[in-house]
C-alpha positions as CSV (number, residue, x, y, z in Angstrom):
1,X,0.0,0.0,0.0
2,X,1.4,3.3,-1.0
3,X,2.0,6.1,1.5
4,X,-0.5,8.4,-0.1
5,X,-3.1,5.7,-0.1
6,X,-2.8,5.3,3.6
7,X,-2.9,9.0,4.5
8,X,-6.0,10.6,6.0
9,X,-8.2,12.6,3.7
10,X,-7.4,16.2,3.1
11,X,-9.2,18.6,5.5
12,X,-10.8,20.8,2.9
13,X,-13.3,18.3,1.6
14,X,-14.4,17.7,5.2
15,X,-14.7,21.5,5.8
16,X,-16.8,21.8,2.6
17,X,-19.0,18.9,3.8
18,X,-19.3,20.3,7.3
19,X,-20.4,23.7,5.9
20,X,-23.1,22.2,3.7
21,X,-24.4,20.1,6.6
22,X,-24.4,22.7,9.3
23,X,-25.7,25.6,7.2
24,X,-29.4,24.8,7.6
25,X,-29.2,25.1,11.4
26,X,-27.3,28.3,11.2
27,X,-29.9,29.8,8.9
28,X,-32.8,28.5,11.0
29,X,-33.9,31.9,12.4
30,X,-34.4,33.4,8.9
31,X,-35.9,30.1,7.6
32,X,-38.5,30.1,10.3
33,X,-39.1,33.8,10.1
34,X,-39.8,33.7,6.4
35,X,-42.1,30.6,6.7
36,X,-44.1,32.5,9.2
37,X,-44.2,35.7,7.1
38,X,-44.9,34.3,3.6
39,X,-46.8,31.0,4.2
40,X,-50.1,30.3,6.0
41,X,-48.3,29.3,9.2
42,X,-48.5,30.8,12.7
43,X,-45.2,31.5,14.5
44,X,-45.6,28.2,16.5
45,X,-46.3,26.2,13.3
46,X,-43.3,27.7,11.5
47,X,-41.2,26.8,14.5
48,X,-42.4,23.2,14.3
49,X,-41.3,23.1,10.7
50,X,-37.8,24.2,11.8
51,X,-38.0,21.6,14.5
52,X,-38.8,18.9,11.9
53,X,-35.8,19.9,9.9
54,X,-33.5,19.5,12.9
55,X,-35.1,16.2,13.9
56,X,-34.5,14.9,10.4
57,X,-30.8,15.9,10.8
58,X,-30.6,14.2,14.2
59,X,-32.3,11.0,12.8
60,X,-29.6,10.8,10.1
61,X,-26.8,11.0,12.7
62,X,-28.2,8.3,15.0
63,X,-28.9,6.1,12.0
64,X,-25.5,6.4,10.4
65,X,-23.2,6.4,13.4
66,X,-22.0,2.8,12.9
67,X,-22.6,2.5,9.1
68,X,-20.1,5.0,7.7
69,X,-17.1,2.6,7.7
70,X,-19.2,-0.1,6.1
71,X,-20.8,1.9,3.3
72,X,-17.9,4.4,2.8
73,X,-17.9,8.2,3.2
74,X,-18.1,9.1,-0.5
75,X,-21.4,7.3,-1.3
76,X,-23.0,8.6,2.0
77,X,-21.7,12.1,1.5
78,X,-23.1,12.2,-2.0
79,X,-26.4,10.8,-0.8
80,X,-26.6,13.5,1.9
81,X,-25.8,16.3,-0.5
82,X,-28.3,15.0,-3.1
83,X,-31.1,14.8,-0.5
84,X,-30.2,18.3,0.8
85,X,-30.3,19.8,-2.7
86,X,-33.5,18.0,-3.7
87,X,-35.3,18.6,-0.4
88,X,-34.4,22.2,0.1
89,X,-34.8,22.8,-3.7
90,X,-38.3,21.4,-3.5
91,X,-39.2,23.6,-0.5
92,X,-37.9,26.6,-2.4
93,X,-39.7,25.9,-5.7
94,X,-43.3,25.6,-4.3
95,X,-45.7,27.4,-2.0
96,X,-47.8,24.2,-1.4
97,X,-47.4,23.6,2.3
98,X,-47.3,19.8,2.3
99,X,-44.5,19.8,-0.3
100,X,-42.6,22.5,1.6
101,X,-42.8,20.5,4.8
102,X,-41.8,17.3,3.0
103,X,-38.9,19.0,1.3
104,X,-37.7,20.4,4.7
105,X,-37.7,17.0,6.3
106,X,-35.9,15.4,3.4
107,X,-33.4,18.2,3.3
108,X,-32.9,18.0,7.0
109,X,-32.0,14.3,6.7
110,X,-29.6,15.1,3.9
111,X,-27.9,17.8,6.1
112,X,-27.6,15.4,8.9
113,X,-26.1,12.8,6.6
114,X,-23.5,15.2,5.4
115,X,-22.7,16.4,8.9
116,X,-22.3,12.8,10.1
117,X,-19.8,11.9,7.4
118,X,-17.9,15.2,8.0
119,X,-17.8,14.5,11.8
120,X,-16.5,11.0,11.3
121,X,-13.9,12.3,8.9
122,X,-12.8,15.1,11.2
123,X,-12.4,12.5,14.0
124,X,-9.9,10.7,11.8
125,X,-7.7,13.8,11.2
126,X,-4.3,14.1,12.8
127,X,-5.5,17.4,14.3
128,X,-9.3,17.2,14.6
129,X,-9.6,20.4,16.6
130,X,-8.0,22.4,13.8
131,X,-10.2,20.9,11.2
132,X,-13.4,21.4,13.3
133,X,-12.4,25.0,13.9
134,X,-11.9,25.5,10.1
135,X,-15.4,24.0,9.6
136,X,-17.0,26.3,12.1
137,X,-15.2,29.3,10.6
138,X,-16.4,28.3,7.1
139,X,-20.0,27.8,8.1
140,X,-20.1,30.9,10.2
141,X,-18.6,33.0,7.4
142,X,-21.1,31.5,4.9
143,X,-24.1,32.1,7.1
144,X,-22.9,35.6,7.9
145,X,-22.6,36.4,4.2
146,X,-26.1,35.0,3.5
147,X,-27.6,37.0,6.4
148,X,-26.2,40.1,4.8
149,X,-27.2,39.2,1.3
150,X,-30.6,37.5,1.5
151,X,-32.5,40.7,2.7
152,X,-31.2,42.6,-0.3
153,X,-32.5,39.9,-2.7
154,X,-36.2,40.3,-1.7
155,X,-38.7,38.5,0.4
156,X,-40.4,35.1,0.1
157,X,-39.7,31.8,1.8
158,X,-37.7,30.4,-1.1
159,X,-34.4,32.3,-0.9
160,X,-32.9,30.6,2.3
161,X,-33.9,27.2,1.0
162,X,-32.4,27.9,-2.4
163,X,-29.2,29.1,-0.8
164,X,-28.8,25.9,1.3
165,X,-29.5,23.8,-1.8
166,X,-26.9,25.7,-3.8
167,X,-24.2,25.3,-1.1
168,X,-25.0,21.5,-1.0
169,X,-24.5,21.4,-4.8
170,X,-21.2,23.4,-4.6
171,X,-19.9,20.9,-2.0
172,X,-20.4,17.9,-4.4
173,X,-17.0,18.0,-6.1
174,X,-15.3,17.7,-2.7
175,X,-16.8,14.2,-2.3
176,X,-14.4,13.0,-4.9
177,X,-11.6,13.1,-2.4
178,X,-13.4,10.8,0.0
179,X,-13.3,7.0,-0.2
180,X,-15.8,4.3,-1.1
181,X,-16.9,1.3,0.9
182,X,-14.4,-0.8,2.8
183,X,-13.7,-4.1,1.1
184,X,-15.3,-7.1,2.7
185,X,-12.0,-8.9,3.1
186,X,-10.6,-6.1,5.4
187,X,-11.2,-6.0,9.1
188,X,-13.5,-3.1,10.1
189,X,-13.6,-2.3,13.7
190,X,-16.4,0.2,13.2
191,X,-19.0,-2.6,13.4
192,X,-18.4,-3.2,17.1
193,X,-19.2,-1.1,20.1
194,X,-17.3,2.2,20.2
195,X,-14.5,2.4,22.8
196,X,-15.0,4.2,26.1
197,X,-18.8,3.6,26.2
198,X,-19.4,5.3,29.5
199,X,-17.5,8.4,28.7
200,X,-19.1,8.6,25.2
201,X,-22.6,8.2,26.6
202,X,-22.0,10.9,29.2
203,X,-20.6,13.2,26.5
204,X,-23.6,12.5,24.2
205,X,-26.2,13.1,26.9
206,X,-24.5,16.2,28.2
207,X,-24.3,17.7,24.7
208,X,-28.0,17.2,24.1
209,X,-28.8,19.5,27.1
210,X,-25.8,21.8,26.3
211,X,-27.2,22.5,22.8
212,X,-30.8,22.7,24.1
213,X,-29.7,25.5,26.4
214,X,-28.0,27.4,23.6
215,X,-31.0,27.2,21.3
216,X,-33.5,27.9,24.0
217,X,-31.9,31.3,24.4
218,X,-31.4,31.9,20.7
219,X,-35.1,31.2,20.1
220,X,-36.2,34.0,22.3
221,X,-33.3,36.4,22.0
222,X,-35.2,38.7,19.6
223,X,-38.2,38.8,22.0
224,X,-35.8,39.7,24.9
225,X,-34.2,42.5,23.0
226,X,-37.5,43.9,21.7
227,X,-39.9,43.4,24.7
228,X,-37.6,43.5,27.7
229,X,-34.6,45.7,26.6
230,X,-36.8,47.9,24.4
231,X,-34.6,47.8,21.3
232,X,-35.9,48.6,17.8
233,X,-35.5,46.1,15.0
234,X,-32.7,47.9,13.4
235,X,-30.7,48.0,16.6
236,X,-31.3,44.3,17.2
237,X,-30.0,43.6,13.7
238,X,-26.8,45.4,14.4
239,X,-26.3,43.6,17.7
240,X,-26.8,40.2,16.1
241,X,-24.4,41.1,13.2
242,X,-21.7,42.1,15.7
243,X,-22.4,39.0,17.7
244,X,-21.9,36.9,14.5
245,X,-18.6,38.7,13.9
246,X,-17.5,37.9,17.5
247,X,-18.3,34.2,16.7
248,X,-15.8,34.4,13.8
249,X,-13.2,35.8,16.0
250,X,-13.8,33.1,18.6
251,X,-13.4,30.4,16.1
252,X,-10.2,31.9,14.8
253,X,-8.8,32.1,18.3
254,X,-9.8,28.5,19.0
255,X,-8.0,27.4,15.8
256,X,-4.9,29.4,16.8
257,X,-4.7,28.0,20.4
258,X,-5.3,24.5,19.2
259,X,-4.6,21.9,21.9
260,X,-2.2,24.0,23.9
261,X,-4.9,24.6,26.6
262,X,-5.9,20.9,26.6
263,X,-9.6,20.2,26.4
264,X,-10.8,20.3,30.0
265,X,-10.2,24.0,30.6
266,X,-11.9,25.3,27.4
267,X,-14.9,22.9,27.8
268,X,-15.5,23.3,31.5
269,X,-14.6,27.0,31.9
270,X,-16.2,27.9,28.5
271,X,-19.5,26.2,29.5
272,X,-19.5,28.1,32.8
273,X,-18.9,31.3,30.9
274,X,-21.8,30.6,28.5
275,X,-24.0,30.0,31.5
276,X,-23.1,33.5,32.8
277,X,-23.8,35.0,29.3
278,X,-27.2,33.4,29.2
279,X,-28.1,34.8,32.6
280,X,-26.9,38.2,31.6
281,X,-28.7,38.3,28.3
282,X,-32.0,37.0,29.7
283,X,-32.0,39.7,32.5
284,X,-31.0,42.5,30.1
285,X,-33.0,45.7,30.4
286,X,-31.1,47.9,28.0
287,X,-28.8,48.0,25.1
288,X,-25.5,47.6,27.0
289,X,-26.4,44.5,29.0
290,X,-28.2,42.8,26.1
291,X,-25.4,43.5,23.6
292,X,-22.7,42.4,26.1
293,X,-24.4,39.1,26.8
294,X,-25.1,38.3,23.2
295,X,-21.7,39.2,21.9
296,X,-19.8,37.4,24.6
297,X,-22.1,34.4,24.2
298,X,-21.6,34.1,20.5
299,X,-17.8,34.6,20.9
300,X,-17.4,31.7,23.4
301,X,-20.0,29.3,22.0
302,X,-18.1,28.2,18.9
303,X,-14.8,27.9,20.9
304,X,-16.3,25.4,23.2
305,X,-18.1,23.6,20.4
306,X,-14.8,23.1,18.5
307,X,-13.2,21.5,21.6
308,X,-16.3,19.3,22.2
309,X,-16.0,18.0,18.6
310,X,-12.3,17.3,19.3
311,X,-13.2,15.5,22.6
312,X,-15.6,13.2,20.7
313,X,-12.9,12.5,18.2
314,X,-10.5,11.6,21.0
315,X,-12.9,9.0,22.4
316,X,-13.1,7.2,19.1
317,X,-10.9,8.1,16.1
318,X,-13.3,6.2,13.8
319,X,-15.8,9.0,14.5
320,X,-18.7,7.0,16.0
321,X,-18.9,9.1,19.1
322,X,-18.5,12.3,17.0
323,X,-21.5,11.3,14.9
324,X,-23.6,10.4,17.9
325,X,-22.7,13.6,19.7
326,X,-23.6,15.6,16.6
327,X,-26.9,13.9,16.4
328,X,-27.6,14.5,20.1
329,X,-26.7,18.2,19.5
330,X,-29.2,18.4,16.6
331,X,-31.8,16.8,18.8
332,X,-31.2,19.4,21.6
333,X,-31.2,22.2,19.1
334,X,-34.5,21.0,17.7
335,X,-36.1,21.0,21.2
336,X,-34.4,24.3,22.3
337,X,-36.9,26.8,20.9
338,X,-39.9,25.0,22.5
339,X,-38.1,24.7,25.8
340,X,-37.1,28.4,25.7
341,X,-40.7,29.5,25.0
342,X,-42.2,27.3,27.7
343,X,-39.6,28.4,30.3
344,X,-40.2,32.1,29.4
345,X,-43.9,31.7,29.8
346,X,-43.6,30.0,33.1
347,X,-40.8,32.0,34.8
348,X,-40.3,35.1,32.6
349,X,-37.1,35.8,30.7
350,X,-34.8,36.2,33.8
351,X,-36.2,33.0,35.3
352,X,-35.6,31.2,32.0
353,X,-32.0,32.4,32.0
354,X,-31.4,31.1,35.5
355,X,-32.9,27.7,34.7
356,X,-30.7,27.4,31.6
357,X,-27.6,28.7,33.5
358,X,-28.1,26.1,36.2
359,X,-28.6,23.4,33.5
360,X,-25.3,24.4,31.8
361,X,-23.4,24.4,35.1
362,X,-24.8,20.9,35.8
363,X,-23.5,19.5,32.6
364,X,-20.2,21.4,32.8
365,X,-18.9,19.0,35.5
366,X,-19.4,15.7,33.6
367,X,-18.1,17.3,30.4
368,X,-14.9,18.4,32.2
369,X,-14.5,14.9,33.7
370,X,-14.8,13.3,30.3
371,X,-12.3,15.8,28.9
372,X,-9.8,14.9,31.7
373,X,-10.3,11.2,31.1
374,X,-9.8,11.5,27.4
375,X,-6.6,13.5,27.9
376,X,-5.2,10.9,30.3
377,X,-5.1,7.9,28.0
378,X,-5.0,7.1,24.3
379,X,-8.2,7.7,22.3
380,X,-8.9,4.1,21.4
381,X,-7.5,1.1,23.0
382,X,-6.2,-1.3,20.5
383,X,-8.3,-4.4,20.4
384,X,-5.9,-6.3,18.1
385,X,-2.7,-5.6,16.2
386,X,-3.6,-3.6,13.1
387,X,-1.7,-1.6,10.5
388,X,-3.1,1.8,10.2
389,X,-2.3,4.6,7.8
390,X,-3.3,7.5,10.2
391,X,-6.4,7.7,12.3
392,X,-8.9,8.1,9.5
393,X,-9.8,4.4,9.2
394,X,-13.3,5.3,8.3
395,X,-12.2,7.4,5.4
396,X,-10.2,5.5,2.8
397,X,-8.8,7.5,0.0
398,X,-9.9,6.8,-3.5
399,X,-8.0,3.9,-5.1
400,X,-7.8,0.2,-5.1
401,X,-7.2,-0.1,-1.3
402,X,-8.9,1.8,1.4
403,X,-6.6,4.2,3.3
404,X,-6.2,3.7,7.0
405,X,-8.5,0.7,7.1
406,X,-7.4,-1.7,9.8
407,X,-5.5,-4.6,8.1
408,X,-4.7,-7.7,10.0
409,X,-1.0,-8.3,10.0
410,X,-0.1,-12.0,9.5
411,X,3.3,-12.7,10.8
412,X,4.7,-15.7,8.9
413,X,7.7,-17.6,10.2
414,X,11.0,-17.0,8.6
415,X,12.3,-19.7,6.2
416,X,15.7,-21.0,7.0
417,X,17.3,-22.7,4.0
418,X,19.8,-25.5,4.9
419,X,22.1,-26.3,2.1
420,X,23.3,-29.9,1.6
421,X,26.9,-30.6,2.7
422,X,28.3,-30.7,-0.9
423,X,26.6,-27.4,-1.8
424,X,27.9,-25.8,1.3
425,X,31.5,-26.8,0.6
426,X,31.2,-25.5,-3.0
427,X,29.8,-22.2,-1.7
428,X,32.7,-21.8,0.8
429,X,35.3,-22.5,-1.9
430,X,33.7,-19.9,-4.2
431,X,33.9,-17.3,-1.4
432,X,37.5,-18.2,-0.7
433,X,38.5,-17.6,-4.3
434,X,36.8,-14.3,-4.4
């Protein structure tokens, strides 16, 4: 097997796939807002359509967690991009509500498939934290550009869906750098149980509530700014734009620091900082407190998320925990707006912030413990001697042999050739003459 065949896949195809998969959730506020404004849907019904999108994405992650090594990343990535382009394209091309909802669900499953393949591939990189940071930077920049561009292109519900479908189509060429299915004759460890099951289960469960808390605040941030802080729509737009810029700076800083801080400090301290930002934002009664909370929150959130993705990769370089954690995050994101609305109605915005802050502090401890444990020992204990070309066993490069797939090493005994006495004497005489 050649060296280039055994190398992990380049990071840029995974970044492109990550961007195409995550973009729908980043554009969810404008998607839901336009569905509410331009289709016969109430705000609650439009929110349920957004929830259906995220539930489709989560379903894809849970379904594909153990199947990526078997089917190969390239076919699954192309399937996900195709479903995303067709689903969101259908939702953009019609105003018939049943077709819009069906397209959103199909597109959500496609986004989740692309995200799952990207997460598994990032876990196999030599520096998964750097690759995940690049992915977050790419999707944040793409979403920011669309937030600035879409309002200038006119109204209607079609534009956000068309933009997501277009990005999925543009990511298609990157799938050519991913590998196909693993050959049946090769040993595939992805079919068994992922390593570190207890730590992985804790990480997955905590990430569900971690994402729920983020999205619960995001779902009512506009209401907090307008109703409680008394800010006009134009000022709110400026605050959210600056917050998005702070997110880009946060991702850039996370990529620069890399693993120098370890994982426990960014994950634990960052989650605690997010809890404080949520409490501050939910209790804001003016521009200064609201803007401070939103901007700090959006700056810290992607930093912690990049380290959480790296933590999932450390637990299983084949990417199974990364895929499951991403699916749990999508599920928490889907439930977040409903949870935020219910908590706001029951306790008011400040009370909602306190509940979410306590929830985040509760999960910060287990997340930090998992990060400490992952840093204290190798990511995946070797179950049997294997020959690996890098950690990206789930992502073979294109070619006759999959790159990095575990190959059983058969150690054959050495052959010792014993010459007959006559041949031995002849050979010694030949050496003496020489």
